[in-house]
C-alpha positions, 0 to 999 in steps of 0.5 A, a space after each residue: 491648287 487650293 490654298 488655305 482660307 486663311 490666305 484670304 486674310 493675308 493681303 499686301 500691306 502698306 508696310 510692304 509698300 513703304 519698305 520699298 519706298 524707304 529704299 528709294 533714295 529719291 523719296 523722303 519717306 516718313 513711312 517706316 519707323 526706322 531707327 536712325 542708322 547713324 545711331 547703330 553701334 556698328 564698331 561695337 557690334 563689329 567687335 563682338 561679331 569678329 570675336 565670335 566668328 572664329 574657329 574657337 567659338 563655332 558654337 555661335 553658329 551652331 543650333 541652340 535651345 529654342 527658348 534662347 541662349 541662357 545668358 541672354 535670357 538672364 541679361 534680359 531678365 535683369 534689364 526687365 527687373 530694373 524696370 519693375 517686372 519681377 522676372 527670372 531667366 526662366 520667364 523669358 523667351 527670346 524671339 525674332 523681334 516683337 513681330 514674331 511675339 505677336 504671331 505666336 500670341 495669335 496663334 496661341 489664343 485665336 480660333 476663327 471668329 474669336 474676338 480681339 480688342 484693340 485700340 482704334 487705331 492700332 498698329 498695322 503690323 499687329 493686324 497683319 499678324 492676327 488676320 491669318 487666324 481669322 479673328 473678329 475685332 472689337 475696337 476701343 476709343 483712344 485719346 491723348 491718355 491712350 486706350 479709354 478703359 471706360 470704353 474698354 469696360 463697355 466693349 468687354 461687357 458687350 463681348 464677354 468671350 473676348 480672348 485678347 486685348 492688344 495694346 501699345 501703352 508707351 508711345 503707341 503706334 500709330 498715334 504716339 500716345 501713352 496710356 496714363 497710369 490710372 488707365 493702366 491700372 484699370 486695364 489690368 483690373 478689367 483683364 482680371 475680371 473678364 479673364 482675358 489676356 493682355 498683350 503688352 507691346 513695348 518696342 518704343 518704351 526706352 525712348 522717352 523724351 519728355 514726361 514721367 516714366 510709367 510702369 509696365 502693365 506687366 509690373 502691375 499684373 496681379 494674376 498672370 494675365 499680361 504677356 509682355 513683349 519687347 524688342 532690341 530693334 529700336 534700341 540696338 539695331 532692327 537687323 538683329 531681329 531679336 526681341 523677348 516675351 515675358 509671361 507666366 509659366 503656362 503661357 511661356 511654355 505654350 509660346 515656346 512650343 509654337 516658336 519651336 514649330 515655327 523656326 526652331 530657334 532665333 539666330 544663335 549668332 545674333 543672340 551671342 553677339 547681343 549677349 556679348 554687347 550687353 556684357 561688354 557695353 552699356 546699352 543704357 548709355 547707348 539709349 541715353 545718347 539716342 534720346 536727345 537725337 530723336 527728341 531733336 527730330 521730334 521737335 524739328 518735325 512738330 515745329 516745321 508743322 506749326 510753320 508750314 501746315 494750314 488750319 484744319 490739320 492737327 497732330 499728336 505730340 508724343 512724349 516718346 517713340 518714333 511717330 506722330 499722327 496727323 488728322 485732316 478734315 473730315 472728307 480728306 483722303 490721305 491715301 489719294 493725297 499721297 498718291 496724287 500730290 505728294 509722291 509725284 510732285 514732291 517725292 515724299 511719302 507717309 503712311 495713309 492712316 486708313 488701314 490702322 483702323 481694324 473695323 471701319 477705316 477712317 481715311 483722313 488720317 496719316 502716320 508720319 515718322 521722324 526717327 530715320 530722316 536727316 534734318 534737312 530732308 525732314 524739314 524739306 519733306 514736312 514743308 512739301 506736305 504743308 505747301 501741297 495742303 495749302 494748294 488744295 
């Protein structure tokens, strides 16, 4: 049997292995960016699902429009409008989580050999979504203020036919860093100057624990070049598999056609339940209650690193989101350390950082998530990392 050439770019990823490790109760996994399950609004969602799953509400199990339930689109538009994005329900496409948005954007924009610009490092899930369409990557240096727009300007000058810029401006995955306001403005200016699409991925945006709230790239968009992606996964529950895409009409129409071809529609039942939840309960209050929990976990992890990690190891201090990024001394192999030390000796896992680099992998990094681990296991796991590092 002869498979399509694109399958050569579809390989088992660290994400699949980390999902497996995350399901092993004996492993303290800092791998997957799981929300804390103790925060899921189970009673409230149970209430709305129970009301939908009755004969009188059978439409909740029926097909519906591929763009999403009209009321849910309106509710998302209202939330985004309060965040500074000028949009209506007609500007919103309901998708199956932000990951589907990445796949649809890639299918819309990328032909084999086309250039996609990313931060270095960037979200592994984005690379997994883009790779089947055979892009060529150009990477931009990033620091504590996010994507370096001076370096972006250099890359755009050397890659004048680049099709797409992908960025996580708020609490980036994997580094946890946030794109500064001057750089947000400059990024949009550069996109206009070079006629390139910006894919703004914002799954962690509501989860800010410190620092100033910054405008979205979409709210700064002056020529309709920003495709804004968001998700309910981190603020409601990832099992709902719902998110949204917002863009100007020409982009949204093309994305809608591609979604129709991919899966017909998102789950009617999950859309109806999410819409009912938003109508009856206050999602913002739920987020306000979640933020102190995650802030505490972030602070506990960073404090434990200070107490237990040896000199020569550094990490980011995120203002929000679910991750921090470890940098070990040059020559250190984080994947080998996890496989040979952490897992067999302490049953602790993180995400080795090499695969987050699209072009030239750098093995001396790792991503750790603090969000879904109970406090006692968090301290025990981080302490085990520090202890084993000191023994090297």
